[in-house]
Each structure stands twice: as C-alpha cells, then as structure tokens.
All heavy atoms as TSV, in Angstrom:
chain	resi	resn	atom	element	x	y	z
A	1	MET	N	N	-18.103	-7.332	0.877
A	1	MET	CA	C	-16.951	-6.704	1.478
A	1	MET	C	C	-16.849	-5.265	1.004
A	1	MET	O	O	-16.651	-5.075	-0.208
A	1	MET	CB	C	-15.712	-7.506	1.118
A	1	MET	CG	C	-14.546	-7.285	1.912
A	1	MET	SD	S	-13.169	-8.422	1.723
A	1	MET	CE	C	-13.504	-9.489	0.382
A	2	GLU	N	N	-16.948	-4.297	1.840
A	2	GLU	CA	C	-16.793	-2.902	1.502
A	2	GLU	C	C	-15.332	-2.501	1.365
A	2	GLU	O	O	-14.502	-2.965	2.055
A	2	GLU	CB	C	-17.446	-2.067	2.558
A	2	GLU	CG	C	-18.984	-2.027	2.446
A	2	GLU	CD	C	-19.544	-0.989	3.335
A	2	GLU	OE1	O	-18.921	0.150	3.464
A	2	GLU	OE2	O	-20.607	-1.213	3.887
A	3	ARG	N	N	-15.088	-1.610	0.404
A	3	ARG	CA	C	-13.721	-1.080	0.251
A	3	ARG	C	C	-13.412	-0.129	1.385
A	3	ARG	O	O	-14.223	0.690	1.771
A	3	ARG	CB	C	-13.596	-0.363	-1.057
A	3	ARG	CG	C	-13.752	-1.218	-2.273
A	3	ARG	CD	C	-13.635	-0.366	-3.528
A	3	ARG	NE	N	-13.604	-1.230	-4.699
A	3	ARG	CZ	C	-13.567	-0.749	-5.932
A	3	ARG	NH1	N	-13.555	0.530	-6.146
A	3	ARG	NH2	N	-13.562	-1.608	-6.911
A	4	ASN	N	N	-12.195	-0.264	1.901
A	4	ASN	CA	C	-11.746	0.682	2.925
A	4	ASN	C	C	-10.312	1.178	2.643
A	4	ASN	O	O	-9.633	1.746	3.517
A	4	ASN	CB	C	-11.952	0.138	4.326
A	4	ASN	CG	C	-11.071	-1.156	4.579
A	4	ASN	OD1	O	-10.316	-1.595	3.671
A	4	ASN	ND2	N	-11.183	-1.689	5.765
A	5	VAL	N	N	-9.818	0.875	1.423
A	5	VAL	CA	C	-8.467	1.240	1.013
A	5	VAL	C	C	-8.633	2.228	-0.175
A	5	VAL	O	O	-9.133	1.859	-1.184
A	5	VAL	CB	C	-7.590	0.011	0.663
A	5	VAL	CG1	C	-6.272	0.478	0.036
A	5	VAL	CG2	C	-7.399	-0.844	1.864
A	6	GLY	N	N	-8.123	3.472	0.023
A	6	GLY	CA	C	-8.194	4.430	-1.015
A	6	GLY	C	C	-7.258	4.265	-2.131
A	6	GLY	O	O	-6.371	3.377	-2.042
A	7	SER	N	N	-7.308	5.095	-3.149
A	7	SER	CA	C	-6.434	4.912	-4.341
A	7	SER	C	C	-5.000	5.152	-4.054
A	7	SER	O	O	-4.133	4.413	-4.561
A	7	SER	CB	C	-6.946	5.834	-5.464
A	7	SER	OG	O	-6.876	7.144	-5.068
A	8	THR	N	N	-4.634	6.147	-3.222
A	8	THR	CA	C	-3.245	6.374	-2.909
A	8	THR	C	C	-2.711	5.249	-2.047
A	8	THR	O	O	-1.630	4.789	-2.301
A	8	THR	CB	C	-3.073	7.742	-2.111
A	8	THR	OG1	O	-3.704	8.776	-2.919
A	8	THR	CG2	C	-1.628	8.031	-1.826
A	9	ASP	N	N	-3.487	4.857	-1.113
A	9	ASP	CA	C	-3.123	3.709	-0.239
A	9	ASP	C	C	-2.955	2.436	-1.071
A	9	ASP	O	O	-2.085	1.676	-0.899
A	9	ASP	CB	C	-4.194	3.471	0.809
A	9	ASP	CG	C	-3.773	2.698	1.996
A	9	ASP	OD1	O	-2.640	2.236	2.065
A	9	ASP	OD2	O	-4.657	2.478	2.901
A	10	LYS	N	N	-3.889	2.223	-2.062
A	10	LYS	CA	C	-3.780	1.084	-2.908
A	10	LYS	C	C	-2.471	1.084	-3.686
A	10	LYS	O	O	-1.788	-0.007	-3.758
A	10	LYS	CB	C	-4.970	1.091	-3.843
A	10	LYS	CG	C	-4.896	0.087	-4.941
A	10	LYS	CD	C	-5.975	0.283	-6.032
A	10	LYS	CE	C	-5.696	-0.537	-7.271
A	10	LYS	NZ	N	-6.602	-0.237	-8.352
A	11	THR	N	N	-2.125	2.163	-4.283
A	11	THR	CA	C	-0.887	2.295	-5.092
A	11	THR	C	C	0.354	2.026	-4.221
A	11	THR	O	O	1.250	1.320	-4.672
A	11	THR	CB	C	-0.785	3.701	-5.745
A	11	THR	OG1	O	-1.964	3.948	-6.537
A	11	THR	CG2	C	0.426	3.812	-6.605
A	12	ALA	N	N	0.365	2.582	-3.047
A	12	ALA	CA	C	1.482	2.403	-2.143
A	12	ALA	C	C	1.630	0.922	-1.762
A	12	ALA	O	O	2.733	0.370	-1.750
A	12	ALA	CB	C	1.339	3.252	-0.910
A	13	ARG	N	N	0.520	0.270	-1.423
A	13	ARG	CA	C	0.572	-1.154	-1.067
A	13	ARG	C	C	1.051	-1.990	-2.183
A	13	ARG	O	O	1.854	-2.971	-1.945
A	13	ARG	CB	C	-0.845	-1.617	-0.629
A	13	ARG	CG	C	-1.298	-1.086	0.701
A	13	ARG	CD	C	-2.778	-1.399	0.913
A	13	ARG	NE	N	-3.284	-0.866	2.171
A	13	ARG	CZ	C	-3.301	-1.493	3.338
A	13	ARG	NH1	N	-2.954	-2.769	3.373
A	13	ARG	NH2	N	-3.769	-0.922	4.410
A	14	ILE	N	N	0.583	-1.737	-3.427
A	14	ILE	CA	C	1.038	-2.556	-4.527
A	14	ILE	C	C	2.525	-2.355	-4.837
A	14	ILE	O	O	3.244	-3.288	-5.052
A	14	ILE	CB	C	0.170	-2.221	-5.763
A	14	ILE	CG1	C	-1.238	-2.797	-5.500
A	14	ILE	CG2	C	0.763	-2.870	-7.014
A	14	ILE	CD1	C	-2.303	-2.382	-6.581
A	15	LEU	N	N	2.965	-1.089	-4.831
A	15	LEU	CA	C	4.372	-0.809	-5.044
A	15	LEU	C	C	5.308	-1.402	-3.987
A	15	LEU	O	O	6.308	-2.074	-4.265
A	15	LEU	CB	C	4.663	0.689	-5.138
A	15	LEU	CG	C	4.162	1.338	-6.451
A	15	LEU	CD1	C	4.362	2.846	-6.331
A	15	LEU	CD2	C	4.881	0.796	-7.627
A	16	ILE	N	N	4.925	-1.209	-2.721
A	16	ILE	CA	C	5.720	-1.752	-1.646
A	16	ILE	C	C	5.715	-3.309	-1.629
A	16	ILE	O	O	6.739	-3.960	-1.397
A	16	ILE	CB	C	5.279	-1.136	-0.246
A	16	ILE	CG1	C	5.585	0.317	-0.270
A	16	ILE	CG2	C	5.995	-1.859	0.853
A	16	ILE	CD1	C	4.984	1.070	0.903
A	17	GLY	N	N	4.571	-3.831	-1.872
A	17	GLY	CA	C	4.389	-5.288	-1.952
A	17	GLY	C	C	5.203	-5.897	-3.054
A	17	GLY	O	O	5.888	-6.936	-2.925
A	18	ALA	N	N	5.234	-5.260	-4.245
A	18	ALA	CA	C	6.107	-5.748	-5.394
A	18	ALA	C	C	7.573	-5.678	-5.076
A	18	ALA	O	O	8.286	-6.600	-5.329
A	18	ALA	CB	C	5.758	-4.941	-6.604
A	19	ILE	N	N	7.998	-4.599	-4.449
A	19	ILE	CA	C	9.391	-4.444	-4.014
A	19	ILE	C	C	9.777	-5.516	-3.004
A	19	ILE	O	O	10.802	-6.084	-3.118
A	19	ILE	CB	C	9.640	-3.025	-3.524
A	19	ILE	CG1	C	9.554	-2.071	-4.708
A	19	ILE	CG2	C	11.040	-2.945	-2.872
A	19	ILE	CD1	C	9.546	-0.617	-4.283
A	20	ALA	N	N	8.876	-5.694	-1.995
A	20	ALA	CA	C	9.143	-6.730	-0.966
A	20	ALA	C	C	9.284	-8.081	-1.582
A	20	ALA	O	O	10.091	-8.932	-1.205
A	20	ALA	CB	C	8.139	-6.677	0.129
A	21	GLY	N	N	8.352	-8.388	-2.534
A	21	GLY	CA	C	8.425	-9.646	-3.177
A	21	GLY	C	C	9.672	-9.895	-3.990
A	21	GLY	O	O	10.294	-10.994	-3.943
A	22	LEU	N	N	10.111	-8.855	-4.721
A	22	LEU	CA	C	11.354	-8.952	-5.477
A	22	LEU	C	C	12.563	-9.151	-4.600
A	22	LEU	O	O	13.480	-9.974	-4.907
A	22	LEU	CB	C	11.521	-7.707	-6.386
A	22	LEU	CG	C	10.548	-7.667	-7.555
A	22	LEU	CD1	C	10.665	-6.312	-8.288
A	22	LEU	CD2	C	10.741	-8.772	-8.515
A	23	VAL	N	N	12.598	-8.463	-3.499
A	23	VAL	CA	C	13.701	-8.573	-2.548
A	23	VAL	C	C	13.705	-9.935	-1.954
A	23	VAL	O	O	14.743	-10.619	-1.815
A	23	VAL	CB	C	13.682	-7.505	-1.460
A	23	VAL	CG1	C	14.699	-7.796	-0.386
A	23	VAL	CG2	C	13.907	-6.129	-2.032
A	24	SER	N	N	12.530	-10.473	-1.636
A	24	SER	CA	C	12.408	-11.873	-1.036
A	24	SER	C	C	12.891	-12.879	-2.081
A	24	SER	O	O	13.695	-13.771	-1.739
A	24	SER	CB	C	10.936	-12.136	-0.751
A	24	SER	OG	O	10.764	-13.495	-0.356
A	25	LEU	N	N	12.594	-12.725	-3.338
A	25	LEU	CA	C	13.043	-13.622	-4.337
A	25	LEU	C	C	14.564	-13.493	-4.582
A	25	LEU	O	O	15.273	-14.477	-4.773
A	25	LEU	CB	C	12.299	-13.389	-5.719
A	25	LEU	CG	C	10.833	-13.827	-5.660
A	25	LEU	CD1	C	10.193	-13.409	-6.993
A	25	LEU	CD2	C	10.646	-15.290	-5.440
A	26	GLY	N	N	15.046	-12.245	-4.478
A	26	GLY	CA	C	16.495	-11.976	-4.574
A	26	GLY	C	C	17.249	-12.673	-3.482
A	26	GLY	O	O	18.328	-13.180	-3.704
A	27	ILE	N	N	16.672	-12.696	-2.282
A	27	ILE	CA	C	17.334	-13.367	-1.165
A	27	ILE	C	C	17.420	-14.905	-1.411
A	27	ILE	O	O	18.427	-15.516	-1.220
A	27	ILE	CB	C	16.625	-13.044	0.189
A	27	ILE	CG1	C	16.788	-11.564	0.533
A	27	ILE	CG2	C	17.175	-13.922	1.319
A	27	ILE	CD1	C	15.887	-11.089	1.740
A	28	LEU	N	N	16.275	-15.408	-1.897
A	28	LEU	CA	C	16.219	-16.830	-2.153
A	28	LEU	C	C	17.231	-17.250	-3.275
A	28	LEU	O	O	17.743	-18.305	-3.319
A	28	LEU	CB	C	14.815	-17.296	-2.485
A	28	LEU	CG	C	13.831	-17.257	-1.406
A	28	LEU	CD1	C	12.438	-17.556	-1.937
A	28	LEU	CD2	C	14.174	-18.215	-0.326
A	29	ALA	N	N	17.425	-16.321	-4.206
A	29	ALA	CA	C	18.340	-16.625	-5.361
A	29	ALA	C	C	19.792	-16.240	-4.989
A	29	ALA	O	O	20.683	-16.371	-5.839
A	29	ALA	CB	C	17.858	-15.857	-6.633
A	30	SER	N	N	20.006	-15.780	-3.807
A	30	SER	CA	C	21.347	-15.352	-3.329
A	30	SER	C	C	21.928	-14.223	-4.097
A	30	SER	O	O	23.188	-14.076	-4.158
A	30	SER	CB	C	22.283	-16.538	-3.355
A	30	SER	OG	O	21.887	-17.613	-2.512
A	31	THR	N	N	21.100	-13.341	-4.634
A	31	THR	CA	C	21.576	-12.138	-5.302
A	31	THR	C	C	21.495	-10.941	-4.405
A	31	THR	O	O	22.128	-9.912	-4.724
A	31	THR	CB	C	20.837	-11.888	-6.629
A	31	THR	OG1	O	19.452	-11.774	-6.360
A	31	THR	CG2	C	21.010	-13.022	-7.643
A	32	VAL	N	N	20.741	-10.991	-3.358
A	32	VAL	CA	C	20.606	-9.933	-2.379
A	32	VAL	C	C	21.220	-10.418	-1.050
A	32	VAL	O	O	20.808	-11.410	-0.493
A	32	VAL	CB	C	19.119	-9.532	-2.186
A	32	VAL	CG1	C	19.024	-8.473	-1.073
A	32	VAL	CG2	C	18.489	-9.091	-3.489
A	33	PRO	N	N	22.303	-9.723	-0.635
A	33	PRO	CA	C	23.010	-10.216	0.542
A	33	PRO	C	C	22.362	-9.827	1.868
A	33	PRO	O	O	22.830	-9.017	2.599
A	33	PRO	CB	C	24.357	-9.517	0.406
A	33	PRO	CG	C	24.042	-8.221	-0.320
A	33	PRO	CD	C	22.919	-8.589	-1.265
A	34	LEU	N	N	21.196	-10.440	2.093
A	34	LEU	CA	C	20.522	-10.298	3.402
A	34	LEU	C	C	20.330	-11.655	4.055
A	34	LEU	O	O	20.390	-12.684	3.341
A	34	LEU	CB	C	19.139	-9.631	3.128
A	34	LEU	CG	C	19.170	-8.138	2.721
A	34	LEU	CD1	C	17.798	-7.658	2.372
A	34	LEU	CD2	C	19.771	-7.256	3.791
A	35	PRO	N	N	20.101	-11.711	5.327
A	35	PRO	CA	C	19.876	-12.995	5.990
A	35	PRO	C	C	18.682	-13.759	5.381
A	35	PRO	O	O	17.588	-13.199	5.063
A	35	PRO	CB	C	19.573	-12.568	7.442
A	35	PRO	CG	C	20.117	-11.221	7.595
A	35	PRO	CD	C	20.084	-10.570	6.286
A	36	ALA	N	N	18.847	-15.045	5.278
A	36	ALA	CA	C	17.845	-15.923	4.618
A	36	ALA	C	C	16.485	-15.881	5.408
A	36	ALA	O	O	15.453	-16.115	4.785
A	36	ALA	CB	C	18.351	-17.347	4.585
A	37	ILE	N	N	16.505	-15.583	6.703
A	37	ILE	CA	C	15.256	-15.577	7.443
A	37	ILE	C	C	14.334	-14.416	6.965
A	37	ILE	O	O	13.088	-14.525	7.160
A	37	ILE	CB	C	15.563	-15.416	8.969
A	37	ILE	CG1	C	14.314	-15.621	9.814
A	37	ILE	CG2	C	16.152	-14.019	9.224
A	37	ILE	CD1	C	13.784	-17.063	9.781
A	38	LEU	N	N	14.899	-13.487	6.305
A	38	LEU	CA	C	14.002	-12.380	5.774
A	38	LEU	C	C	13.183	-12.765	4.580
A	38	LEU	O	O	12.208	-12.127	4.289
A	38	LEU	CB	C	14.879	-11.116	5.456
A	38	LEU	CG	C	15.463	-10.342	6.604
A	38	LEU	CD1	C	16.307	-9.200	6.090
A	38	LEU	CD2	C	14.336	-9.834	7.501
A	39	ALA	N	N	13.606	-13.777	3.853
A	39	ALA	CA	C	12.900	-14.130	2.656
A	39	ALA	C	C	11.423	-14.531	2.936
A	39	ALA	O	O	10.513	-13.928	2.252
A	39	ALA	CB	C	13.599	-15.280	1.898
A	40	PRO	N	N	11.142	-15.392	3.858
A	40	PRO	CA	C	9.725	-15.711	4.059
A	40	PRO	C	C	8.977	-14.543	4.729
A	40	PRO	O	O	7.754	-14.388	4.470
A	40	PRO	CB	C	9.729	-16.930	4.967
A	40	PRO	CG	C	11.095	-16.960	5.560
A	40	PRO	CD	C	12.010	-16.293	4.646
A	41	VAL	N	N	9.653	-13.765	5.539
A	41	VAL	CA	C	8.957	-12.665	6.163
A	41	VAL	C	C	8.514	-11.590	5.115
A	41	VAL	O	O	7.438	-11.165	5.073
A	41	VAL	CB	C	9.898	-12.009	7.241
A	41	VAL	CG1	C	9.319	-10.719	7.788
A	41	VAL	CG2	C	10.210	-12.998	8.346
A	42	LEU	N	N	9.519	-11.290	4.236
A	42	LEU	CA	C	9.198	-10.335	3.173
A	42	LEU	C	C	8.198	-10.917	2.169
A	42	LEU	O	O	7.353	-10.222	1.644
A	42	LEU	CB	C	10.521	-9.914	2.415
A	42	LEU	CG	C	11.431	-9.038	3.180
A	42	LEU	CD1	C	12.726	-8.840	2.419
A	42	LEU	CD2	C	10.756	-7.647	3.377
A	43	GLY	N	N	8.243	-12.226	1.939
A	43	GLY	CA	C	7.363	-12.872	0.977
A	43	GLY	C	C	5.933	-12.784	1.592
A	43	GLY	O	O	4.968	-12.488	0.814
A	44	LEU	N	N	5.745	-13.000	2.800
A	44	LEU	CA	C	4.429	-12.938	3.431
A	44	LEU	C	C	3.924	-11.522	3.441
A	44	LEU	O	O	2.725	-11.280	3.108
A	44	LEU	CB	C	4.431	-13.522	4.862
A	44	LEU	CG	C	3.186	-13.481	5.616
A	44	LEU	CD1	C	2.137	-14.334	4.939
A	44	LEU	CD2	C	3.371	-13.895	7.064
A	45	ALA	N	N	4.791	-10.553	3.787
A	45	ALA	CA	C	4.420	-9.199	3.717
A	45	ALA	C	C	3.992	-8.768	2.323
A	45	ALA	O	O	2.994	-8.040	2.149
A	45	ALA	CB	C	5.570	-8.289	4.239
A	46	ALA	N	N	4.722	-9.291	1.322
A	46	ALA	CA	C	4.411	-8.921	-0.033
A	46	ALA	C	C	3.007	-9.420	-0.426
A	46	ALA	O	O	2.228	-8.744	-1.024
A	46	ALA	CB	C	5.483	-9.477	-1.014
A	47	VAL	N	N	2.721	-10.664	-0.080
A	47	VAL	CA	C	1.430	-11.235	-0.414
A	47	VAL	C	C	0.368	-10.452	0.259
A	47	VAL	O	O	-0.717	-10.103	-0.415
A	47	VAL	CB	C	1.361	-12.759	-0.016
A	47	VAL	CG1	C	-0.019	-13.317	-0.089
A	47	VAL	CG2	C	2.320	-13.564	-0.911
A	48	LEU	N	N	0.468	-10.154	1.551
A	48	LEU	CA	C	-0.537	-9.430	2.266
A	48	LEU	C	C	-0.771	-8.019	1.619
A	48	LEU	O	O	-1.912	-7.598	1.447
A	48	LEU	CB	C	-0.168	-9.290	3.741
A	48	LEU	CG	C	-0.253	-10.557	4.560
A	48	LEU	CD1	C	0.296	-10.361	5.923
A	48	LEU	CD2	C	-1.684	-11.051	4.608
A	49	LEU	N	N	0.295	-7.354	1.352
A	49	LEU	CA	C	0.200	-6.020	0.742
A	49	LEU	C	C	-0.446	-6.040	-0.637
A	49	LEU	O	O	-1.270	-5.244	-0.972
A	49	LEU	CB	C	1.556	-5.342	0.654
A	49	LEU	CG	C	2.140	-4.840	1.977
A	49	LEU	CD1	C	3.581	-4.457	1.837
A	49	LEU	CD2	C	1.358	-3.665	2.527
A	50	LEU	N	N	-0.040	-7.007	-1.427
A	50	LEU	CA	C	-0.615	-7.142	-2.779
A	50	LEU	C	C	-2.059	-7.496	-2.716
A	50	LEU	O	O	-2.916	-6.916	-3.485
A	50	LEU	CB	C	0.182	-8.122	-3.634
A	50	LEU	CG	C	1.591	-7.677	-4.042
A	50	LEU	CD1	C	2.366	-8.832	-4.627
A	50	LEU	CD2	C	1.559	-6.504	-4.990
A	51	VAL	N	N	-2.472	-8.444	-1.903
A	51	VAL	CA	C	-3.858	-8.829	-1.796
A	51	VAL	C	C	-4.755	-7.650	-1.310
A	51	VAL	O	O	-5.792	-7.358	-1.807
A	51	VAL	CB	C	-4.054	-10.060	-0.868
A	51	VAL	CG1	C	-5.496	-10.281	-0.499
A	51	VAL	CG2	C	-3.506	-11.294	-1.516
A	52	THR	N	N	-4.266	-6.954	-0.235
A	52	THR	CA	C	-5.074	-5.815	0.281
A	52	THR	C	C	-5.106	-4.710	-0.752
A	52	THR	O	O	-6.083	-3.945	-0.787
A	52	THR	CB	C	-4.616	-5.354	1.593
A	52	THR	OG1	O	-3.194	-5.011	1.539
A	52	THR	CG2	C	-4.741	-6.424	2.698
A	53	GLY	N	N	-4.038	-4.526	-1.509
A	53	GLY	CA	C	-4.010	-3.494	-2.545
A	53	GLY	C	C	-4.940	-3.767	-3.663
A	53	GLY	O	O	-5.675	-2.892	-4.120
A	54	PHE	N	N	-4.992	-5.020	-4.158
A	54	PHE	CA	C	-5.880	-5.335	-5.315
A	54	PHE	C	C	-7.304	-5.498	-4.964
A	54	PHE	O	O	-8.194	-5.180	-5.678
A	54	PHE	CB	C	-5.338	-6.588	-6.013
A	54	PHE	CG	C	-4.132	-6.390	-6.859
A	54	PHE	CD1	C	-2.901	-7.014	-6.575
A	54	PHE	CD2	C	-4.181	-5.506	-7.904
A	54	PHE	CE1	C	-1.805	-6.752	-7.361
A	54	PHE	CE2	C	-3.034	-5.248	-8.696
A	54	PHE	CZ	C	-1.861	-5.919	-8.408
A	55	THR	N	N	-7.573	-5.971	-3.711
A	55	THR	CA	C	-8.994	-6.141	-3.288
A	55	THR	C	C	-9.534	-4.797	-2.717
A	55	THR	O	O	-10.782	-4.701	-2.548
A	55	THR	CB	C	-9.112	-7.220	-2.239
A	55	THR	OG1	O	-8.370	-6.904	-1.128
A	55	THR	CG2	C	-8.697	-8.571	-2.829
A	56	ARG	N	N	-8.625	-3.937	-2.330
A	56	ARG	CA	C	-8.988	-2.634	-1.701
A	56	ARG	C	C	-9.751	-2.853	-0.374
A	56	ARG	O	O	-10.592	-1.991	0.060
A	56	ARG	CB	C	-9.796	-1.767	-2.686
A	56	ARG	CG	C	-8.975	-1.410	-3.927
A	56	ARG	CD	C	-9.640	-0.414	-4.782
A	56	ARG	NE	N	-9.530	0.896	-4.114
A	56	ARG	CZ	C	-9.912	2.022	-4.773
A	56	ARG	NH1	N	-10.327	1.980	-5.942
A	56	ARG	NH2	N	-9.777	3.138	-4.065
A	57	PHE	N	N	-9.434	-3.877	0.267
A	57	PHE	CA	C	-10.009	-4.228	1.613
A	57	PHE	C	C	-8.935	-4.587	2.507
A	57	PHE	O	O	-8.162	-5.524	2.229
A	57	PHE	CB	C	-11.055	-5.244	1.580
A	57	PHE	CG	C	-11.610	-5.579	2.949
A	57	PHE	CD1	C	-12.509	-4.796	3.527
A	57	PHE	CD2	C	-11.162	-6.700	3.611
A	57	PHE	CE1	C	-13.000	-5.035	4.821
A	57	PHE	CE2	C	-11.649	-6.988	4.888
A	57	PHE	CZ	C	-12.565	-6.153	5.468
A	58	CYS	N	N	-8.832	-4.002	3.719
A	58	CYS	CA	C	-7.843	-4.320	4.705
A	58	CYS	C	C	-8.582	-4.705	5.994
A	58	CYS	O	O	-9.344	-3.859	6.544
A	58	CYS	CB	C	-6.896	-3.185	4.982
A	58	CYS	SG	S	-5.700	-3.489	6.242
A	59	GLY	N	N	-8.392	-5.935	6.457
A	59	GLY	CA	C	-9.081	-6.399	7.666
A	59	GLY	C	C	-8.712	-5.612	8.946
A	59	GLY	O	O	-9.524	-5.290	9.721
A	60	LEU	N	N	-7.434	-5.227	8.955
A	60	LEU	CA	C	-6.975	-4.434	10.132
A	60	LEU	C	C	-7.609	-3.068	10.157
A	60	LEU	O	O	-8.017	-2.566	11.213
A	60	LEU	CB	C	-5.402	-4.320	10.130
A	60	LEU	CG	C	-4.801	-3.560	11.314
A	60	LEU	CD1	C	-5.152	-4.282	12.639
A	60	LEU	CD2	C	-3.341	-3.448	11.183
A	61	TYR	N	N	-7.757	-2.447	8.976
A	61	TYR	CA	C	-8.462	-1.224	8.861
A	61	TYR	C	C	-9.918	-1.402	9.313
A	61	TYR	O	O	-10.477	-0.506	10.033
A	61	TYR	CB	C	-8.464	-0.660	7.424
A	61	TYR	CG	C	-7.252	0.105	6.979
A	61	TYR	CD1	C	-6.131	0.124	7.703
A	61	TYR	CD2	C	-7.283	0.774	5.808
A	61	TYR	CE1	C	-4.985	0.841	7.286
A	61	TYR	CE2	C	-6.176	1.528	5.352
A	61	TYR	CZ	C	-5.054	1.529	6.114
A	61	TYR	OH	O	-3.971	2.219	5.699
A	62	GLY	N	N	-10.535	-2.476	8.938
A	62	GLY	CA	C	-11.893	-2.748	9.384
A	62	GLY	C	C	-12.035	-2.875	10.921
A	62	GLY	O	O	-12.994	-2.319	11.474
A	63	LEU	N	N	-11.044	-3.509	11.553
A	63	LEU	CA	C	-11.148	-3.662	12.976
A	63	LEU	C	C	-10.873	-2.367	13.693
A	63	LEU	O	O	-11.475	-2.028	14.727
A	63	LEU	CB	C	-10.034	-4.614	13.462
A	63	LEU	CG	C	-10.282	-6.103	13.138
A	63	LEU	CD1	C	-9.075	-6.937	13.526
A	63	LEU	CD2	C	-11.471	-6.642	13.876
A	64	LEU	N	N	-9.994	-1.483	13.134
A	64	LEU	CA	C	-9.618	-0.194	13.717
A	64	LEU	C	C	-10.596	0.914	13.323
A	64	LEU	O	O	-10.542	2.014	13.839
A	64	LEU	CB	C	-8.235	0.226	13.349
A	64	LEU	CG	C	-7.112	-0.714	13.904
A	64	LEU	CD1	C	-5.771	-0.302	13.340
A	64	LEU	CD2	C	-7.165	-0.773	15.379
A	65	GLY	N	N	-11.477	0.639	12.327
A	65	GLY	CA	C	-12.422	1.658	11.921
A	65	GLY	C	C	-11.803	2.730	10.965
A	65	GLY	O	O	-12.348	3.810	10.823
A	66	VAL	N	N	-10.712	2.359	10.344
A	66	VAL	CA	C	-10.044	3.298	9.386
A	66	VAL	C	C	-10.623	3.069	8.025
A	66	VAL	O	O	-10.877	2.002	7.575
A	66	VAL	CB	C	-8.461	2.989	9.423
A	66	VAL	CG1	C	-7.804	3.893	8.373
A	66	VAL	CG2	C	-7.941	3.225	10.773
A	67	ASP	N	N	-10.850	4.222	7.292
A	67	ASP	CA	C	-11.320	4.159	5.966
A	67	ASP	C	C	-10.714	5.194	5.115
A	67	ASP	O	O	-11.013	6.399	5.250
A	67	ASP	CB	C	-12.867	4.320	5.930
A	67	ASP	CG	C	-13.473	4.178	4.522
A	67	ASP	OD1	O	-12.784	3.768	3.608
A	67	ASP	OD2	O	-14.655	4.397	4.405
A	68	THR	N	N	-9.726	4.859	4.302
A	68	THR	CA	C	-9.017	5.830	3.442
A	68	THR	C	C	-9.706	5.983	2.097
A	68	THR	O	O	-9.365	6.715	1.261
A	68	THR	CB	C	-7.520	5.428	3.188
A	68	THR	OG1	O	-7.482	4.160	2.572
A	68	THR	CG2	C	-6.789	5.415	4.525
A	69	CYS	N	N	-10.721	5.155	1.865
A	69	CYS	CA	C	-11.502	5.162	0.619
A	69	CYS	C	C	-12.405	6.337	0.528
A	69	CYS	O	O	-12.816	6.718	-0.579
A	69	CYS	CB	C	-12.257	3.834	0.462
A	69	CYS	SG	S	-12.794	3.507	-1.182
A	70	SER	N	N	-12.817	6.909	1.607
A	70	SER	CA	C	-13.791	7.991	1.593
A	70	SER	C	C	-13.277	9.226	0.930
A	70	SER	O	O	-14.044	10.101	0.548
A	70	SER	CB	C	-14.224	8.314	3.036
A	70	SER	OG	O	-13.104	8.766	3.805
A	71	VAL	N	N	-11.968	9.413	0.737
A	71	VAL	CA	C	-11.384	10.536	0.103
A	71	VAL	C	C	-11.462	10.376	-1.455
A	71	VAL	O	O	-11.134	11.381	-2.137
A	71	VAL	CB	C	-9.973	10.890	0.552
A	71	VAL	CG1	C	-9.979	11.227	2.022
A	71	VAL	CG2	C	-9.075	9.727	0.267
A	72	ASP	N	N	-11.841	9.227	-1.982
A	72	ASP	CA	C	-11.890	9.040	-3.384
A	72	ASP	C	C	-13.095	9.781	-4.000
A	72	ASP	O	O	-14.106	9.883	-3.357
A	72	ASP	CB	C	-12.056	7.529	-3.740
A	72	ASP	CG	C	-10.739	6.836	-3.648
A	72	ASP	OD1	O	-9.667	7.371	-3.575
A	72	ASP	OD2	O	-10.881	5.555	-3.594
A	73	THR	N	N	-12.896	10.306	-5.166
A	73	THR	CA	C	-14.058	11.019	-5.801
A	73	THR	C	C	-14.805	10.102	-6.699
A	73	THR	O	O	-15.878	10.464	-7.244
A	73	THR	CB	C	-13.497	12.155	-6.636
A	73	THR	OG1	O	-12.556	11.654	-7.651
A	73	THR	CG2	C	-12.820	13.251	-5.807
A	74	ARG	N	N	-14.418	8.819	-6.920
A	74	ARG	CA	C	-15.122	7.881	-7.747
A	74	ARG	C	C	-16.022	7.067	-6.981
A	74	ARG	O	O	-15.912	6.665	-5.923
A	74	ARG	CB	C	-14.105	6.979	-8.518
A	74	ARG	CG	C	-13.289	7.733	-9.544
A	74	ARG	CD	C	-12.414	6.806	-10.322
A	74	ARG	NE	N	-11.035	7.198	-9.968
A	74	ARG	CZ	C	-10.020	6.439	-10.122
A	74	ARG	NH1	N	-10.123	5.257	-10.533
A	74	ARG	NH2	N	-8.846	6.905	-9.882
C-alpha cells in the first residue's frame, strides 16, 4: 500500500479525528448537548480519519488519483 497522505494532511486528519471522537464520547456521556444520532456518525468519522491519518493511505484519494504525499521532503 503506497502512501498518498502527506504530513500536513496526516496531522489534520489525526487532530480532527481526535476531536470528533471526543465529541462523540461526550454526546454518549450526555456532557455535550447535541442530538444522540450524531454520536455514531462522529464516531465513525473519527475512526476513519484516525486510521487514514496513521496509515497515511486514503482509499478515496487512491480512487480520485490525489496524492498529497508528493510534497513531503522525506
């Protein structure tokens, strides 16, 4: 599996995924006043963002031919 997620993209995915996961858990714990239907949606988004951030591979990028990794100097 080739990398197609660059370092800036990776950082953004991990940060946004972590925030989405925390908000999802907050909804489940009733500490965040948002509709309960958002908890699984945000949880799934968090998992997808974290997995693609840590593996540095995005299947959608692969299908669309996008590669943000080419700007990396490493």
